[in-house]
C-alpha positions as CSV (number, residue, x, y, z in Angstrom):
1,M,-10.8,-12.4,-28.5
2,T,-8.5,-9.5,-27.6
3,A,-6.8,-8.0,-30.7
4,T,-3.0,-8.4,-30.9
5,I,-0.3,-6.6,-32.8
6,K,-0.3,-9.4,-35.3
7,D,-4.0,-8.7,-36.0
8,I,-3.2,-5.0,-36.6
9,A,-0.3,-5.9,-38.9
10,Q,-2.5,-8.3,-40.9
11,K,-5.3,-5.8,-41.4
12,S,-3.1,-2.7,-42.0
13,G,-0.6,-4.5,-44.3
14,F,2.4,-3.4,-42.2
15,S,4.9,-5.7,-40.4
16,T,4.5,-6.5,-36.7
17,S,7.7,-4.6,-36.1
18,T,6.4,-1.5,-37.8
19,V,3.1,-1.7,-35.9
20,S,4.8,-2.1,-32.6
21,R,7.1,0.9,-33.3
22,A,4.2,3.0,-34.5
23,L,2.1,2.3,-31.4
24,N,5.1,3.4,-29.3
25,N,5.6,6.7,-31.1
26,D,8.9,5.7,-32.8
27,P,10.1,8.9,-34.5
28,H,11.3,7.0,-37.5
29,I,7.8,5.9,-38.4
30,L,6.1,8.2,-40.9
31,V,3.1,10.2,-39.6
32,A,0.8,8.8,-42.2
33,T,1.9,5.2,-41.3
34,R,1.3,5.9,-37.7
35,K,-2.2,7.3,-38.3
36,K,-3.3,4.3,-40.3
37,I,-2.0,1.9,-37.8
38,I,-3.7,3.7,-34.9
39,Q,-6.9,3.8,-36.9
40,V,-6.8,0.1,-37.4
41,A,-5.9,-0.5,-33.7
42,K,-9.0,1.5,-32.7
43,Q,-11.2,-0.4,-35.2
44,L,-10.0,-3.7,-33.6
45,D,-10.3,-2.3,-30.1
46,Y,-6.7,-3.1,-29.4
47,K,-5.6,-2.7,-25.8
48,P,-1.9,-3.1,-24.8
49,N,-1.4,-5.9,-22.3
50,F,1.8,-4.7,-20.7
51,N,3.9,-1.6,-20.4
52,A,4.5,-0.1,-23.8
53,S,7.8,1.2,-22.6
54,T,9.1,-2.4,-22.6
55,L,8.7,-2.4,-26.4
56,V,10.8,0.7,-26.7
57,T,13.6,-0.2,-24.3
58,G,13.6,-3.9,-25.3
59,G,13.3,-6.9,-23.0
60,S,17.0,-7.2,-22.0
61,H,16.1,-5.8,-18.6
62,S,12.6,-7.2,-18.2
63,V,11.2,-10.5,-16.9
64,G,7.8,-11.7,-17.9
65,I,5.5,-12.9,-15.1
66,I,2.9,-15.3,-16.4
67,F,-0.5,-15.6,-14.6
68,P,-2.9,-18.3,-15.4
69,S,-6.4,-17.3,-16.7
70,T,-7.9,-18.6,-13.5
71,N,-9.5,-15.8,-11.4
72,R,-8.5,-17.4,-8.1
73,Y,-4.9,-16.6,-8.8
74,Q,-5.5,-13.1,-10.1
75,S,-7.4,-11.9,-7.0
76,N,-5.4,-13.8,-4.4
77,P,-3.2,-11.6,-2.2
78,F,-0.8,-14.5,-1.8
79,Y,0.3,-14.1,-5.4
80,L,0.5,-10.3,-5.1
81,K,3.0,-10.9,-2.2
82,I,5.0,-13.2,-4.5
83,I,5.2,-10.5,-7.1
84,S,6.3,-8.0,-4.5
85,G,9.2,-10.3,-3.5
86,M,10.1,-10.7,-7.2
87,N,10.1,-7.0,-7.8
88,E,12.6,-6.5,-4.9
89,A,14.9,-9.1,-6.3
90,L,14.5,-7.9,-9.9
91,A,15.4,-4.3,-8.9
92,Q,18.6,-5.5,-7.3
93,N,19.5,-7.1,-10.7
94,G,18.5,-4.0,-12.7
95,Y,15.4,-5.6,-14.1
96,V,11.7,-4.9,-14.0
97,A,8.6,-7.1,-14.2
98,T,6.2,-7.3,-17.1
99,I,2.9,-9.0,-16.5
100,A,1.1,-11.4,-18.8
101,L,-2.5,-11.5,-17.6
102,A,-5.8,-12.1,-19.5
103,D,-9.0,-14.1,-19.4
104,T,-8.0,-17.0,-21.6
105,T,-4.9,-19.1,-22.2
106,E,-5.0,-18.1,-25.9
107,Q,-4.9,-14.5,-25.0
108,I,-2.1,-15.0,-22.5
109,L,-0.1,-16.9,-25.2
110,N,-0.6,-14.0,-27.6
111,I,0.8,-11.6,-24.9
112,V,3.8,-13.9,-24.2
113,T,4.5,-14.2,-27.9
114,T,4.5,-10.4,-28.2
115,M,6.8,-10.1,-25.2
116,A,9.3,-12.6,-26.7
117,Q,9.1,-11.4,-30.4
118,Q,8.6,-7.7,-30.1
119,A,9.9,-6.8,-26.6
120,H,12.7,-9.4,-26.8
121,I,12.0,-10.7,-23.3
122,K,14.0,-13.9,-22.7
123,K,13.3,-14.7,-19.1
124,F,9.9,-15.7,-17.6
125,V,8.4,-16.8,-14.3
126,F,5.2,-19.0,-14.3
127,L,2.9,-18.5,-11.3
128,Y,1.3,-21.9,-11.9
129,H,2.0,-25.3,-13.5
130,E,-0.2,-27.3,-15.9
131,D,0.9,-30.6,-17.4
132,I,-0.4,-29.5,-20.8
133,D,0.3,-25.9,-21.4
134,P,0.7,-24.2,-24.9
135,I,2.5,-21.2,-23.3
136,R,5.2,-23.5,-21.8
137,N,5.4,-25.3,-25.0
138,Y,6.0,-22.0,-26.9
139,L,8.8,-21.0,-24.5
140,D,10.4,-24.4,-24.9
141,D,10.3,-24.2,-28.6
142,Q,11.9,-20.8,-28.6
143,K,14.5,-22.0,-26.0
144,L,13.6,-19.2,-23.6
145,Q,14.3,-19.5,-19.9
146,Y,11.7,-19.8,-17.2
147,V,11.2,-21.1,-13.7
148,T,7.8,-22.1,-12.2
149,I,6.4,-21.1,-8.8
150,D,4.4,-24.3,-8.2
151,N,5.1,-28.1,-8.3
152,S,4.0,-31.1,-10.3
153,K,4.2,-34.9,-10.0
154,A,6.0,-35.0,-13.4
155,G,7.5,-32.5,-15.7
156,T,11.0,-31.0,-16.0
157,G,12.5,-27.7,-15.1
158,V,13.0,-25.5,-12.0
159,F,10.1,-25.4,-9.5
160,I,9.9,-23.2,-6.5
161,D,7.3,-24.3,-3.9
162,N,6.5,-24.3,-0.2
163,D,7.6,-27.2,1.8
164,N,4.0,-28.3,2.1
165,D,4.9,-31.6,3.9
166,Y,6.8,-29.6,6.6
167,F,3.9,-27.1,7.1
168,G,1.5,-30.0,7.3
169,Q,3.5,-31.4,10.2
170,L,3.5,-28.0,11.9
171,A,-0.3,-27.8,11.5
172,A,-0.8,-31.2,13.1
173,K,1.4,-30.3,16.1
174,K,-0.3,-26.9,16.4
175,I,-3.9,-28.3,16.5
176,M,-2.9,-31.0,19.1
177,T,-0.6,-28.9,21.3
178,D,-2.2,-25.5,21.3
179,F,-5.8,-26.4,20.8
180,K,-5.8,-29.9,22.4
181,A,-7.7,-31.4,19.5
182,T,-8.1,-35.2,19.3
183,N,-10.8,-35.6,16.6
184,I,-9.5,-33.6,13.7
185,L,-11.1,-32.9,10.4
186,F,-8.9,-32.1,7.3
187,A,-10.9,-30.0,4.8
188,K,-9.5,-29.8,1.3
189,S,-10.8,-28.9,-2.1
190,H,-12.4,-31.3,-4.6
191,S,-9.7,-30.5,-7.1
192,H,-7.0,-33.0,-5.9
193,L,-4.3,-30.3,-5.9
194,L,-0.7,-31.5,-5.3
195,F,0.0,-29.0,-2.5
196,E,-3.0,-30.2,-0.6
197,E,-1.9,-33.8,-0.9
198,E,1.5,-32.8,0.4
199,R,0.1,-31.0,3.3
200,L,-2.1,-34.0,4.1
201,A,0.9,-36.3,4.1
202,G,2.7,-33.9,6.5
203,I,-0.4,-33.9,8.8
204,K,-0.5,-37.7,8.9
205,T,3.2,-37.7,9.8
206,G,2.6,-35.1,12.5
207,L,-0.2,-37.2,14.0
208,A,1.6,-40.5,13.8
209,G,2.1,-42.0,17.3
210,S,-0.6,-39.8,18.8
211,K,-4.2,-40.8,19.9
212,A,-5.7,-38.2,17.5
213,R,-8.2,-39.4,14.9
214,L,-8.2,-37.8,11.4
215,S,-11.1,-37.6,9.0
216,I,-11.0,-36.0,5.6
217,I,-13.6,-34.0,3.7
218,E,-13.7,-32.4,0.2
219,V,-15.2,-28.9,0.2
220,N,-16.7,-27.1,-2.7
221,T,-16.9,-23.5,-1.5
222,S,-19.4,-22.6,-4.3
223,D,-21.9,-25.2,-3.0
224,S,-24.2,-25.2,0.0
225,N,-22.6,-25.8,3.4
226,K,-24.8,-28.9,4.1
227,S,-22.0,-31.4,3.4
228,V,-19.7,-29.5,5.8
229,R,-22.3,-29.3,8.6
230,N,-22.8,-33.0,8.5
231,Q,-19.1,-33.6,9.2
232,L,-18.8,-31.4,12.3
233,N,-20.3,-33.8,14.9
234,R,-17.7,-34.8,17.5
235,I,-15.0,-32.7,15.7
236,D,-12.8,-30.6,18.1
237,G,-10.2,-29.3,15.6
238,I,-10.1,-28.5,11.9
239,I,-7.1,-28.2,9.5
240,A,-8.1,-26.5,6.3
241,A,-5.9,-27.1,3.2
242,Q,-5.9,-23.3,2.3
243,D,-7.4,-20.1,3.6
244,E,-10.3,-19.9,1.2
245,I,-11.6,-23.2,2.6
246,A,-10.9,-22.1,6.2
247,E,-13.0,-19.0,5.6
248,F,-15.9,-21.0,4.2
249,I,-15.8,-23.4,7.2
250,Y,-15.5,-20.4,9.6
251,Q,-18.8,-19.0,8.1
252,V,-20.5,-22.4,8.6
253,L,-19.3,-22.5,12.3
254,L,-20.7,-19.0,12.9
255,I,-24.1,-20.0,11.4
256,K,-24.2,-23.1,13.6
257,G,-22.9,-21.3,16.7
258,L,-19.9,-23.6,17.0
259,D,-16.5,-22.7,18.4
260,I,-14.0,-25.2,16.8
261,P,-10.4,-24.2,16.3
262,I,-9.0,-24.0,12.8
263,V,-5.5,-24.2,11.6
264,T,-4.8,-23.2,7.9
265,F,-2.2,-22.0,5.5
266,N,-1.2,-18.8,3.5
267,N,-2.1,-16.1,6.1
268,S,-3.7,-14.2,3.2
269,L,-7.1,-13.3,4.6
270,N,-7.7,-10.4,7.0
271,V,-10.9,-12.2,8.3
272,F,-8.7,-14.2,10.7
273,N,-6.7,-11.5,12.2
274,H,-8.6,-11.1,15.4
275,Q,-9.7,-14.7,16.0
276,N,-8.0,-16.4,18.9
277,N,-9.0,-19.9,17.8
278,I,-7.8,-19.6,14.2
279,Y,-4.2,-19.8,13.1
280,S,-2.9,-19.4,9.5
281,Y,0.7,-20.2,8.7
282,D,2.7,-17.6,6.8
283,L,4.0,-19.5,3.8
284,K,6.5,-16.7,3.0
285,P,5.3,-15.7,-0.5
286,K,7.8,-12.8,-0.7
287,E,10.6,-15.2,-0.1
288,I,9.2,-17.5,-2.8
289,G,9.3,-14.6,-5.3
290,K,12.9,-13.7,-4.3
291,V,14.1,-17.3,-4.7
292,A,12.3,-17.6,-8.1
293,V,14.3,-14.6,-9.4
294,E,17.5,-15.9,-7.8
295,K,17.2,-19.2,-9.6
296,L,16.1,-17.6,-12.9
297,F,19.4,-15.7,-13.0
298,S,21.7,-18.3,-11.4
299,I,20.9,-21.6,-13.3
300,E,22.4,-22.0,-16.7
301,N,20.6,-23.5,-19.7
302,L,17.2,-23.5,-18.0
303,A,15.4,-24.1,-21.3
304,Q,17.4,-27.2,-22.0
305,L,17.0,-28.7,-18.5
306,Q,15.8,-32.3,-18.8
307,S,15.5,-33.0,-15.1
308,K,13.3,-31.7,-12.4
309,I,14.6,-29.4,-9.6
310,V,12.4,-28.4,-6.8
311,Y,13.4,-25.7,-4.3
312,H,11.3,-25.9,-1.1
313,I,10.7,-22.9,1.0
314,S,10.0,-23.5,4.7
């Protein structure tokens, strides 16, 4: 487990405040104290998890951005575009972003705790939602403000999400009108994600009243492509729930020498840029980031909100 300022404080005998100030070269900390704290930090292999300058200036002008520990978020350009939009909006408010990112939930909780207690950051944005989340529980207990870029079937608070039903309807009309598909396969993950369910609902609405037939398959991109290959007979159009699934199916089509149009979402993979029979909807991640910041600064008493508010971006 990654060492924290609390660990250094416990081993060195100094308070967490003294440790934090020493690690950030506070001139009021004695040289001998600083040397001992730095020595302990090296012994524990301590690595700061966000800009040390935040600890010096305080968190009054910083917003914490909380990643989940799942790698698919950390490497997805979609979320990098969200952060880009957030940075633009934060700069207009005189704020900067501070990232909480680590390999485990426990490590991220330690980072967020340090942000709140040592850097005095009081506003946060989650890039995900989980029904059971110790990080969210901590922010609630401390009455700190946050908004969530995601959605859930339950829960309270402010959520910012794509209008997935709307984009599903667009995808259905696209695959029928532009690609003339009548036997359509919807490929989604095996994780039963809410946004995929919402897109599927929109697809069904978009296909209602038409002669198009819809079949559904769950795809595990880490498995062999046999299950996908067996579903491609008589299919003349594919809607993928997200770009990663579309890329996987695209590879299967190349291997089989098939030319079936694909409509997907996120517009985050360069692999599709020059393919005439593949269309990926831009879900406006920068706009999502900007709206998240806008709501974070405009809604009062976020921490005490007992209802659920969802802002859909379309």
